[in-house]
C-alpha positions as CSV (number, residue, x, y, z in Angstrom):
1,M,18.6,8.8,9.6
2,S,16.0,8.3,6.8
3,S,16.2,10.8,3.7
4,K,12.9,9.6,2.6
5,R,10.4,12.4,1.6
6,I,6.9,12.5,3.2
7,L,4.1,14.9,1.8
8,I,1.5,15.8,4.7
9,I,-1.8,16.7,3.0
10,E,-4.0,18.3,6.4
11,D,-6.0,21.3,6.3
12,E,-5.7,21.8,10.4
13,K,-2.5,23.6,10.7
14,P,-1.8,22.5,14.3
15,I,-2.1,19.0,13.4
16,R,-0.1,19.4,10.3
17,E,2.8,20.9,12.0
18,M,2.8,18.0,15.0
19,I,3.3,15.6,12.2
20,A,5.8,17.4,10.2
21,F,7.8,18.1,13.8
22,G,7.7,14.4,14.8
23,L,8.5,13.2,11.0
24,R,11.3,15.8,10.9
25,R,12.8,14.5,14.2
26,A,12.7,10.8,12.8
27,G,14.9,12.0,10.0
28,F,12.3,12.2,7.0
29,E,12.2,15.0,4.6
30,V,8.7,16.8,5.0
31,A,6.4,18.6,2.6
32,E,3.6,20.2,3.6
33,A,-0.1,20.9,2.1
34,Q,-3.3,22.3,3.4
35,D,-5.6,20.9,0.6
36,C,-5.4,18.3,-2.2
37,R,-4.8,21.0,-5.1
38,A,-1.7,22.2,-2.8
39,G,-0.8,18.4,-2.4
40,R,-0.9,17.7,-6.0
41,T,1.4,20.8,-7.0
42,L,4.0,19.5,-4.5
43,L,3.9,16.3,-6.1
44,V,4.3,17.1,-9.4
45,D,7.3,19.5,-8.2
46,K,9.1,16.9,-6.3
47,R,7.7,13.3,-6.1
48,P,7.6,12.0,-2.5
49,D,8.4,8.5,-1.2
50,L,5.0,8.7,0.9
51,I,1.7,10.4,1.0
52,L,-0.3,10.9,4.4
53,V,-3.5,12.4,3.6
54,D,-6.3,13.5,5.7
55,W,-9.7,11.9,5.0
56,M,-11.7,15.4,5.5
57,L,-10.2,18.1,3.4
58,P,-12.0,21.6,2.4
59,D,-11.6,20.7,-1.7
60,M,-12.0,17.1,-2.1
61,S,-12.0,14.0,0.4
62,G,-8.5,12.4,1.1
63,L,-10.2,9.1,0.0
64,E,-11.2,10.5,-3.4
65,F,-7.8,11.9,-3.7
66,T,-6.2,8.7,-3.2
67,R,-8.6,7.1,-5.6
68,Q,-7.4,9.4,-8.4
69,L,-3.7,9.1,-7.7
70,K,-4.3,5.2,-7.8
71,R,-6.0,5.7,-11.2
72,D,-3.2,7.4,-12.7
73,T,-0.4,5.3,-14.1
74,S,2.3,8.0,-13.0
75,T,1.3,8.0,-9.4
76,R,-0.5,4.8,-8.7
77,E,2.5,2.8,-7.3
78,L,2.9,5.8,-4.6
79,P,2.3,4.3,-0.9
80,I,-0.2,6.6,0.5
81,I,-1.8,6.6,4.3
82,L,-5.0,7.8,5.2
83,L,-5.3,9.8,8.5
84,T,-8.8,9.9,9.7
85,A,-11.0,10.3,13.0
86,R,-13.3,7.4,11.5
87,A,-12.8,4.2,13.0
88,E,-15.6,2.2,11.9
89,E,-14.5,-0.9,10.1
90,T,-16.7,0.1,7.1
91,D,-14.5,3.2,6.9
92,K,-11.2,1.4,7.1
93,V,-12.5,-1.2,4.4
94,A,-13.7,1.7,2.4
95,G,-10.1,3.4,2.7
96,L,-8.3,0.3,1.7
97,E,-10.3,-0.7,-1.0
98,G,-9.9,2.8,-2.5
99,G,-6.2,2.5,-2.6
100,A,-4.7,3.4,0.6
101,D,-1.7,1.1,1.8
102,D,-2.6,1.8,5.4
103,Y,-5.1,3.5,7.6
104,V,-4.3,5.5,10.7
105,T,-6.9,6.4,13.2
106,K,-6.7,9.7,15.1
107,P,-5.7,10.2,17.7
108,F,-2.2,8.5,17.1
109,S,1.1,8.9,18.5
110,P,4.3,9.8,16.8
111,R,6.0,6.7,17.4
112,E,3.1,5.0,16.0
113,L,2.8,7.1,12.8
114,V,6.6,6.7,12.2
115,A,5.8,2.9,12.6
116,R,3.4,2.8,10.3
117,I,5.2,4.8,7.9
118,N,8.4,2.5,8.0
119,A,6.2,-0.8,7.6
120,V,4.8,0.7,4.3
121,L,8.0,1.9,3.1
122,R,9.3,-1.4,3.7
123,R,6.8,-3.1,1.6
124,A,7.1,-0.6,-1.4
125,T,10.9,-1.4,-1.6
126,T,12.2,-4.8,-2.7
127,D,15.2,-6.1,-0.9
128,V,15.9,-9.5,-2.7
129,A,18.6,-10.8,-4.8
130,G,17.0,-10.5,-8.3
131,E,15.6,-13.5,-9.3
132,V,12.6,-13.5,-12.0
133,L,9.9,-15.9,-11.1
134,E,7.6,-17.1,-13.9
135,F,4.2,-19.2,-13.9
136,D,2.6,-19.7,-16.9
137,G,3.5,-16.4,-18.4
138,L,3.2,-14.4,-15.5
139,H,6.9,-12.9,-14.8
140,L,8.1,-11.1,-11.4
141,D,11.3,-9.3,-11.6
142,Q,12.5,-8.9,-8.3
143,A,15.5,-6.7,-9.2
144,G,13.4,-4.6,-11.4
145,H,10.4,-4.5,-9.0
146,R,8.2,-5.3,-12.1
147,V,5.3,-7.6,-12.8
148,V,4.8,-8.6,-16.4
149,A,2.1,-10.9,-18.2
150,G,3.3,-11.6,-21.7
151,D,4.9,-8.1,-23.0
152,R,2.4,-6.1,-20.8
153,A,3.2,-4.5,-17.3
154,V,0.8,-5.6,-14.5
155,I,0.1,-2.3,-12.4
156,L,0.5,-3.3,-8.6
157,G,0.4,-1.3,-5.4
158,P,3.3,-2.0,-3.2
159,T,1.3,-4.3,-0.9
160,E,-0.3,-5.9,-3.7
161,Y,3.4,-6.6,-5.3
162,R,4.8,-7.8,-1.8
163,M,1.9,-10.3,-1.5
164,L,2.2,-11.5,-5.2
165,E,5.9,-11.8,-4.8
166,F,5.4,-14.1,-1.3
167,F,2.9,-16.2,-3.2
168,M,5.2,-16.8,-6.3
169,T,8.1,-17.8,-4.1
170,H,5.8,-19.9,-1.8
171,P,3.4,-21.8,-4.4
172,E,0.7,-24.5,-3.9
173,R,1.1,-23.9,0.1
174,V,-2.1,-22.6,1.8
175,Y,-1.4,-19.3,4.0
176,S,-4.1,-18.5,6.7
177,R,-4.5,-14.5,7.1
178,E,-2.5,-14.4,10.3
179,Q,0.5,-16.2,8.5
180,L,0.1,-13.8,5.7
181,L,0.2,-10.8,8.0
182,D,3.2,-12.1,9.5
183,R,5.0,-12.9,6.2
184,V,4.0,-9.6,4.2
185,W,3.5,-7.3,6.8
186,G,5.9,-8.3,9.6
187,G,5.0,-9.6,13.1
188,N,5.6,-5.9,14.7
189,V,2.9,-4.0,13.0
190,Y,-0.5,-4.2,13.7
191,V,-2.6,-4.9,10.9
192,E,-6.3,-6.0,11.0
193,E,-6.9,-9.8,9.5
194,R,-9.7,-8.4,7.3
195,T,-7.2,-6.2,5.7
196,I,-5.8,-9.2,3.9
197,D,-9.0,-9.6,2.0
198,V,-9.0,-6.1,1.1
199,H,-5.6,-6.7,-0.7
200,I,-6.4,-10.0,-2.1
201,R,-9.2,-8.5,-4.2
202,R,-7.2,-5.6,-5.1
203,L,-4.4,-8.2,-6.2
204,R,-6.9,-10.2,-8.2
205,K,-8.5,-7.2,-9.8
206,A,-4.9,-6.2,-11.3
207,L,-4.4,-9.9,-12.4
208,E,-8.1,-10.2,-13.7
209,E,-7.2,-8.2,-16.9
210,F,-4.4,-10.8,-18.0
211,G,-6.4,-14.0,-16.9
212,Y,-4.3,-14.4,-13.7
213,D,-6.7,-13.9,-11.0
214,R,-7.3,-17.7,-11.1
215,F,-4.0,-18.5,-9.6
216,V,-4.8,-16.6,-6.1
217,Q,-7.2,-19.2,-4.7
218,T,-9.3,-19.0,-1.5
219,V,-9.4,-21.9,0.5
220,R,-12.5,-22.0,2.8
221,G,-11.9,-22.2,6.3
222,A,-8.0,-22.3,5.9
223,G,-6.6,-19.1,3.9
224,Y,-5.3,-18.6,0.5
225,R,-2.7,-20.1,-1.8
226,F,-1.0,-19.3,-5.1
227,S,-1.2,-22.2,-7.6
228,T,-1.5,-22.9,-11.3
229,R,-3.8,-25.6,-10.9
230,A,-7.4,-25.6,-11.2
231,E,-9.2,-25.0,-7.6
């Protein structure tokens, strides 16, 4: 049984209660909010391990709420899953680029939602022995789950951290989108290949301030690699 705490922000009470019921049956601790304002209050009172937020809310869109949390240094590493009836690829990309770690389209089954939550939580938690990886001044502390450039912290979301960790433990090799999906997300979770490009952009943006975005290289027609050599 999981003791992870999930915050649900959903204005439609029947849907919110249905989701909460399924998550409690799966062993999660659940907090519920009907809008972003109430969600932020609960977030301050007791920090959740993951947030489920509906896209369409009465006081603010779930996407804008996600963007706000990702801009705040105290909450930017919180995993967030967007719930929405929007199924267009452009909406999915907008959600991911806004900072969401996953995107679940309504209607969905309780089993699918629990699987998605568990997958995101796994990506947010390092399970490696504790080696410190270093490339040209960029340090990744696997035990402390921190990335540092010089003496400054590099703030990454959980998926970007896992992606960078994979790249730094497998330097100079080219990986296709399909291979990255399998290695970073796991083969038992369905994620669209386009998602890789979104997270690559987010990883590069986080590294750009420190001059390390050049390490994440696109190999045209093949995929991506992590290399300290010039492209």
